[in-house]
C-alpha positions as CSV (number, residue, x, y, z in Angstrom):
1,M,84.9,95.1,100.9
2,S,87.0,94.6,103.9
3,N,89.1,97.9,104.0
4,A,92.0,95.3,103.7
5,A,95.5,96.5,102.8
6,T,96.2,95.5,99.2
7,H,99.3,97.1,97.9
8,W,102.0,99.0,98.7
9,Q,103.9,101.7,96.7
10,M,107.6,102.9,97.5
11,L,108.2,106.6,95.9
12,T,111.9,107.3,95.4
13,A,114.1,109.6,93.6
14,E,116.1,106.6,92.6
15,P,113.7,103.6,91.4
16,E,116.6,101.8,89.7
17,K,118.5,101.9,92.5
18,A,115.8,100.9,95.0
19,V,114.8,97.9,92.4
20,E,118.9,96.6,92.5
21,F,118.7,96.5,96.3
22,Y,115.4,95.3,97.1
23,G,115.3,92.7,94.5
24,S,118.9,91.6,95.3
25,L,118.0,91.5,99.0
26,F,114.7,89.6,98.9
27,G,114.7,88.1,95.6
28,W,111.6,90.2,94.4
29,Q,110.4,89.9,90.5
30,V,110.2,93.5,89.1
31,S,108.6,94.4,86.0
32,D,108.4,98.1,84.1
33,A,106.4,96.6,81.6
34,N,103.9,99.4,81.7
35,G,105.2,102.5,80.0
36,M,104.6,104.9,82.9
37,G,107.9,104.5,84.9
38,Y,106.0,102.2,87.4
39,R,107.9,99.3,88.5
40,S,105.4,96.4,89.6
41,V,106.9,94.3,92.5
42,A,106.2,90.4,92.8
43,S,107.1,90.1,96.8
44,S,104.4,88.2,98.3
45,R,104.9,84.5,96.8
46,G,101.2,84.1,98.0
47,K,101.8,85.6,101.6
48,G,101.4,89.0,102.1
49,I,101.0,91.7,99.5
50,D,102.7,92.8,96.3
51,G,103.4,96.5,95.4
52,G,105.4,98.8,93.3
53,I,108.3,101.3,93.0
54,W,107.3,105.0,91.6
55,P,109.6,107.5,90.5
56,A,109.0,110.3,93.0
57,P,108.4,113.8,91.6
58,P,111.3,116.3,92.2
59,G,111.4,117.4,96.0
60,A,109.0,114.7,97.1
61,P,110.4,112.8,100.3
62,E,111.2,109.1,100.2
63,S,108.2,106.9,101.4
64,V,106.2,104.1,101.2
65,Q,102.6,104.2,101.1
66,L,99.9,101.4,102.1
67,Y,96.8,101.3,99.8
68,V,93.4,100.2,101.4
69,E,90.6,98.8,99.4
70,V,87.3,100.8,99.9
71,S,84.2,100.6,98.4
72,D,83.3,104.1,97.9
73,I,86.6,106.5,97.6
74,E,84.7,109.7,97.5
75,A,83.0,108.6,101.0
76,A,86.5,107.5,102.6
77,L,87.8,110.7,101.4
78,A,85.0,112.7,102.9
79,R,85.6,110.8,106.1
80,I,89.5,111.4,106.2
81,E,88.8,115.1,106.1
82,A,86.2,114.9,109.0
83,L,88.9,113.0,111.2
84,G,91.4,115.4,110.6
85,G,93.1,114.2,107.5
86,S,93.6,115.6,104.2
87,V,93.2,114.7,100.4
88,L,96.3,115.0,98.7
89,M,94.8,113.5,95.3
90,P,91.1,113.2,94.4
91,K,89.9,110.3,92.9
92,Q,91.5,109.1,89.3
93,V,90.4,106.3,87.2
94,L,93.7,104.5,86.0
95,P,93.8,102.8,82.5
96,D,93.3,99.5,83.7
97,G,89.8,100.5,85.4
98,D,91.0,100.8,89.1
99,A,90.3,103.8,91.0
100,M,92.9,105.6,93.3
101,A,93.1,108.6,95.7
102,L,95.9,109.7,98.0
103,A,95.1,111.3,101.5
104,T,97.3,111.9,104.5
105,D,96.2,111.2,108.0
106,P,96.6,113.8,110.8
107,M,100.1,113.2,111.4
108,G,101.0,113.7,107.8
109,R,101.7,110.2,106.7
110,S,100.5,109.6,103.1
111,F,98.6,106.8,102.0
112,G,96.3,105.5,99.3
113,L,92.7,104.3,98.7
114,M,91.8,102.1,95.6
115,T,88.8,100.6,94.4
116,P,89.2,97.8,91.5
117,G,87.4,98.3,88.3
């Protein structure tokens, strides 16, 4: 795997407002057909990467996270901690079989790791 940024995710307390704004502004196609409140965003049209809009937990800051594809999430989390970052959420396997984790860099910025199922 190339450690490429493969996905982005916007966390917001107002996901419908974000969908309306960015969908209208950029013509992004949004689908909420997953039953979890996640809105998948088709923004790339063959160039760049697609993403999503997720309802933020109460009190969580508004943010955008990049997701980087790695071959071994546990090894990447160990390396993050060795470099001064921290683990926000350990590896989780999603219903579609993909695996993900969340971390922060030493400056406090959150980002995700993923491995396809």
